[in-house]
N, C-alpha and C positions, 0 to 999 in steps of 0.2 A: 603475877599471874592474873589474867582477866577472868572475872566472874560473869556468869550468864545473867542478863537482865530479864526483867519480866517480859519485855517485848520479844526477846530471843526465844524464850520458852513458849510464848503465845504463837509465834510464827511456826515453830517446830510442831506444836500440837495441831495447828490448822493444816500443815502439810501432811502429817500422819493421818488425820481424819479424811483428807481428800484421797489419799492413797487407799485407805480402807474402803471408801465408797466406790472407787473405781474397780477394785478387786471384787467386792461384793456384787457390783452391778454386772460384771462379766460372768460371775457364777450363776446369777439368776437368769441372765439372758441366754445361757447355754441350754435352757430347757424350753425353748420356743419351738413350735411346730406350725406349719401352714395347713389350714383346713380348706380344701377345695370342695365346694358343694356344687354338683351338677344334677339338676332335676331330682332333688331330695336324696341323692347318693353322696356320702361324705368320704373323702380321701384325705389321709394324713400324710403330709410330705415333709421332708427334711429341708430346713431353710439354709443349711450350711453349704449346700452344693450350688452349682451354677448351671441352670438348664432352662430350656424353653419347652413348654407343654402345649402341643397343638391339639385342640379339642375337636377339630373337624374330622379326624379319622374315626373316632369312636362314637361321637354324639351328633355329628352333622352340624355342629355350631362352628361358624367361622371365627374362632377366637384363639388367641395365643396368650398364655400366662407365662411371665418371665420370673424366674427366681434367680437372684444374684446376691450371694454372700450376706445372708441375714435379712434380706428384704425381698418383697415381691410386688408385682403389678400386673394389671391387665394391659398387655402391650397392643393387641389388635382386637377389634370387634366389628361385626357387621351390623350392629344395632344402629338405629336412626340418629340419635342425639350424641352418642359416644360419651355419655357422662361417666361411664365406668373407666374410661381411659384417663379422664381428667383427675381422677383420684390420685394418680401417680403412684410412687412407691409407698408401701406400707411396711413398717418395721417394728412398731411398738406393740406391746401386749394389748389385745382388745381391738385393734384397728381392723377395718374391713373395707373391701371394695366390692360393689354389687352391680351386676348387669341384670336388670329386671326383665327386659324383653327376652333374653336368652336363658333366664333362670339359672344363672351362674353367679357364685360368690366366692371370694377368697377372704379368709379371716385368720388372724394370728392368735393362737392360743398359747398360754403359758401355764406353768404349774401354779404360780402365784402371780396374780395381776398386780401391777404397781398401784392402780387406783381402782376404787369401786365404781365411780362415775365421774364424768367430766361435764361441767356446765359452762356454757359460753354466753 
């Protein structure tokens, strides 16, 4: 009968730790919400759906915000430089995309942020 070696036990423990991390990460990421701020009014939206939000009807801003399965982005904007579009999709806790000329921002809030601050 073959006995388990140290490397077999080490491999199994690494595998179990990885599975625990993936399961824990899925539970924490389930509590994310998108905060859409338009001219100092805040709206909390669900990130799990898939939809396009057209801001031209209610606010007169020619902007479209896209939500797609846990991530969001500013898809279209009539601002001059279109920096807000270059942010691309945001999906992690604390990330944001801001359009200063139109006074619109999107921000992902979580119950518990993964990091307190990020330094580059």
